[in-house]
C-alpha positions as CSV (number, residue, x, y, z in Angstrom):
1,M,123.8,52.7,139.8
2,S,120.7,53.8,141.8
3,R,117.3,53.3,140.2
4,L,115.3,56.3,139.0
5,R,112.8,57.4,141.6
6,L,109.4,57.7,139.9
7,H,106.1,58.9,141.3
8,V,103.2,57.6,139.1
9,I,99.8,59.3,139.2
10,A,97.3,56.8,137.8
11,C,93.6,56.3,137.2
12,K,92.3,53.4,139.3
13,V,91.3,51.6,136.1
14,F,95.0,50.6,135.9
15,E,95.4,49.6,139.5
16,Q,95.6,45.8,139.2
17,E,97.8,45.9,136.1
18,L,100.2,48.5,137.6
19,E,100.6,46.5,140.8
20,V,101.5,43.4,138.8
21,L,104.1,45.4,136.7
22,A,105.5,47.4,139.7
23,A,106.8,44.2,141.3
24,N,109.5,44.0,138.6
25,A,109.8,47.6,137.5
26,K,113.3,48.9,136.7
27,T,112.5,52.1,138.6
28,K,111.7,52.7,142.3
29,A,108.1,53.5,141.5
30,R,105.5,54.8,144.0
31,I,102.0,54.8,142.6
32,Q,99.2,57.2,143.6
33,Y,95.7,56.3,142.3
34,L,92.9,58.8,141.6
35,E,89.3,57.8,141.5
36,M,87.7,56.7,138.2
37,G,84.7,58.9,139.0
38,L,86.8,61.9,137.9
39,H,86.1,60.9,134.4
40,E,82.4,61.4,135.0
41,G,82.9,65.1,135.8
42,T,84.2,67.9,133.5
43,A,87.6,68.0,131.9
44,E,88.4,70.9,134.2
45,Q,87.7,68.8,137.3
46,L,90.0,66.1,136.2
47,R,92.6,68.7,135.2
48,V,92.5,70.3,138.7
49,A,92.9,66.9,140.4
50,L,95.8,66.0,138.2
51,Q,97.6,69.3,138.6
52,G,97.1,69.2,142.3
53,A,98.6,65.8,142.5
54,I,101.6,66.9,140.4
55,D,102.2,70.0,142.5
56,V,102.6,68.2,145.8
57,V,105.1,65.5,144.7
58,P,108.3,66.3,146.7
59,G,111.1,67.2,144.3
60,D,113.8,66.1,146.7
61,R,112.4,62.5,147.0
62,F,111.7,61.8,143.3
63,D,113.4,62.2,139.9
64,A,110.3,62.3,137.7
65,I,106.5,62.0,137.6
66,G,104.7,59.6,135.3
67,L,101.0,59.9,134.4
68,A,99.0,56.8,133.6
69,Y,96.3,58.8,131.7
70,G,95.5,59.4,128.1
71,L,93.7,62.5,126.7
72,C,90.7,61.5,128.7
73,N,88.2,64.1,127.3
74,R,91.0,66.7,127.3
75,G,91.5,66.4,131.1
76,I,95.3,66.6,130.7
77,E,95.3,69.7,128.6
78,S,97.4,72.6,130.0
79,L,98.9,70.5,132.8
80,Q,102.2,72.0,133.9
81,S,105.5,70.6,135.1
82,R,106.8,72.4,138.1
83,T,110.1,71.1,139.6
84,L,110.2,67.6,138.1
85,P,109.9,66.2,134.6
86,V,106.3,64.9,133.9
87,V,106.0,61.9,131.5
88,I,102.6,61.4,129.7
89,P,101.7,58.6,127.2
90,R,100.6,59.8,123.8
91,A,97.3,57.8,124.1
92,H,93.7,58.6,123.5
93,D,92.6,56.8,126.6
94,C,93.0,53.7,128.8
95,I,91.8,51.2,126.2
96,G,94.6,51.8,123.8
97,M,97.1,51.6,126.6
98,L,95.7,48.2,127.7
99,L,95.8,47.0,124.1
100,G,99.3,48.1,123.7
101,S,99.0,50.7,120.9
102,T,96.6,53.2,119.3
103,Q,96.9,51.2,116.1
104,R,95.5,48.1,117.6
105,Y,92.7,50.1,119.3
106,L,91.6,51.7,116.0
107,A,91.8,48.3,114.3
108,Q,89.2,47.0,116.8
109,L,86.9,49.9,116.1
110,E,87.3,49.4,112.4
111,S,86.4,45.7,112.6
112,C,83.4,46.4,114.9
113,P,82.6,50.0,115.6
114,G,79.8,49.3,118.1
115,T,82.1,47.9,120.7
116,Y,81.9,48.5,124.5
117,F,85.3,47.7,126.0
118,Q,85.8,46.2,129.5
119,S,88.8,45.4,131.6
120,P,89.3,44.2,135.2
121,G,89.6,47.8,136.3
122,W,86.3,48.8,134.6
123,L,84.5,45.9,136.1
124,E,85.9,46.5,139.6
125,H,84.7,50.0,139.6
126,L,81.2,49.6,138.2
127,P,78.7,51.8,140.1
128,A,76.7,50.3,142.9
129,D,73.7,49.9,140.7
130,R,75.8,47.9,138.2
131,V,74.8,50.2,135.4
132,L,77.5,50.4,132.7
133,R,79.4,53.7,132.6
134,Q,79.4,55.8,129.5
135,Q,82.9,55.3,128.1
136,N,84.9,58.3,127.0
137,L,85.9,56.6,123.8
138,P,85.9,57.3,120.1
139,V,83.0,54.9,119.7
140,A,80.9,57.2,121.9
141,A,82.4,60.5,120.8
142,G,81.5,59.8,117.2
143,L,77.8,59.8,118.2
144,K,77.5,63.2,119.6
145,A,80.7,65.3,119.0
146,T,81.2,67.8,116.2
147,K,84.2,67.4,113.8
148,E,86.0,70.2,115.7
149,D,85.5,68.3,119.0
150,L,86.9,65.1,117.4
151,V,89.9,66.9,115.9
152,A,90.7,68.5,119.3
153,R,90.6,65.1,121.0
154,Y,92.1,62.8,118.5
155,G,93.9,64.8,115.7
156,E,92.8,65.6,112.2
157,E,93.6,62.2,110.6
158,N,91.9,60.1,113.3
159,A,88.9,62.5,113.5
160,L,88.2,62.0,109.8
161,Y,88.5,58.3,110.2
162,L,86.1,58.2,113.1
163,L,83.5,60.4,111.3
164,E,83.6,58.0,108.3
165,Q,83.3,54.9,110.5
166,F,80.4,56.2,112.5
167,A,78.4,58.0,109.9
168,S,75.7,55.3,109.9
169,F,76.3,54.1,113.4
170,T,73.3,53.8,115.8
171,R,73.4,54.6,119.5
172,H,73.4,51.0,120.5
173,Y,76.5,48.9,121.2
174,R,76.6,45.5,119.5
175,R,79.6,43.9,121.1
176,L,81.5,43.7,124.4
177,A,85.2,43.2,124.1
178,Y,86.9,42.1,127.3
179,I,90.6,43.0,127.6
180,S,92.1,40.1,129.5
181,T,95.1,41.2,131.6
182,P,97.3,39.0,133.9
183,V,95.8,40.1,137.2
184,P,94.4,38.1,140.1
185,Q,90.9,36.6,139.6
186,A,91.1,37.1,135.8
187,E,88.7,34.3,135.1
188,N,86.1,35.8,137.4
189,H,86.4,39.1,135.6
190,E,86.0,37.4,132.2
191,R,82.9,35.6,133.4
192,M,81.4,38.8,134.7
193,A,82.1,40.5,131.3
194,A,80.5,37.6,129.4
195,Q,77.4,37.8,131.7
196,I,77.1,41.6,131.0
197,A,77.2,40.9,127.2
198,R,74.5,38.3,127.5
199,Q,72.3,40.6,129.6
200,Q,72.7,43.4,127.0
201,G,72.2,41.1,124.0
202,W,75.7,41.8,122.7
203,T,78.3,39.5,121.2
204,F,81.3,38.8,123.4
205,D,84.9,38.7,122.5
206,R,88.0,38.2,124.7
207,L,91.0,40.3,123.6
208,P,94.5,39.6,125.0
209,S,96.1,42.6,126.5
210,D,99.5,44.0,125.8
211,L,100.9,45.8,128.8
212,G,104.1,46.9,127.1
213,W,103.1,50.5,127.1
214,L,102.4,50.6,130.8
215,R,105.5,48.6,131.5
216,R,107.6,51.1,129.6
217,L,106.0,53.9,131.6
218,L,107.1,52.2,134.9
219,D,110.5,51.2,133.6
220,G,111.5,54.7,132.5
221,E,111.8,53.6,128.8
222,W,110.2,56.8,127.4
223,N,110.6,56.8,123.7
224,E,109.3,59.9,121.9
225,Q,106.8,58.0,119.8
226,E,104.9,56.8,122.8
227,F,105.6,59.5,125.5
228,L,105.9,63.2,125.9
229,T,108.3,64.4,128.7
230,L,107.5,67.9,130.0
231,K,110.5,69.7,131.4
232,P,110.1,71.9,134.5
233,G,108.3,75.1,133.4
234,E,106.6,73.5,130.4
235,R,102.9,73.0,129.8
236,L,101.0,70.3,127.9
237,G,99.3,71.4,124.7
238,L,97.1,69.4,122.3
239,R,98.2,68.7,118.7
240,Y,96.0,67.7,115.8
241,D,98.2,64.9,114.4
242,S,99.5,61.5,115.5
243,Q,101.6,63.1,118.3
244,L,98.4,64.1,120.1
245,I,100.3,66.3,122.7
246,A,103.3,68.6,122.8
247,A,105.3,70.7,125.3
248,E,104.7,74.5,125.3
249,R,106.1,77.4,127.3
250,P,103.4,79.3,129.2
C-alpha cells in the first residue's frame, strides 16, 4: 500500500522538530516553512499567507494538507479547503503542541502564571537585536485582552480560567521555561535559554517536550480530539469550547 502524500505548511518555530520526525514519518511528507515574523503582523496577514500556501498545493501530487499552526491570534480563522482535505491541530499555539497537550500547557500556567516559554525554534529565530519577542500566549493575552477576546481565542471555559489566574498578575515575567526537544545542538539551546533567564532575573526551568502531537500530524493519525479535518469546500470557524475550531460551509 502506498503511503499518504502529505504537504505540511508549518511555522519555522517547528522546523528542527519536524525535520527530526519527518525522517521516520508514516506518510510521504513534504514540509513548507513560513517565517515566524508573520506572527508579529496582524491576524489577517497570517491568514492571507496561510490561505495562499494552501491554494497552490497541487491536488494531483498530494492527498492532504497539514497545518503545523494553532489558533495563533486567530490567524487560522476562515481558512478554506479547496481541492484537498486540510488538517489542523486543535491547539492554542505552538507551546501546547511542543508540550504534547493543552492540558499540560495550562497546568504549567497554573503552577507559575508569569512564564515565558522558549524552545529551540524560538531561540533560533530571535531578532538580530536579541530582544525577546512578545509571545502570543495566554500569559500575555490575559494582561491586555478583554473577556470577549479571550473567549474568541481560547473558548469560554479556558477564558474564565485565564481571567481568574491573571487577575492579580503584573506585566513582568518571573520564570523562563525551556522546552527541551530532541534536536541537534540541544545542549547549546538550553545554555542560551538559561543565560537569557539570568539576564532577565527570572528563574529557569527545563521542561521535557512531548512531540506526540506533531508526530501524529505527520503520520496521518488524525483523531478528532486533537485535529480538525476540513473537507474540500469547507471553511474553518472558531468555537468557544474545548474543540476550539470547527468546519463550516461558506
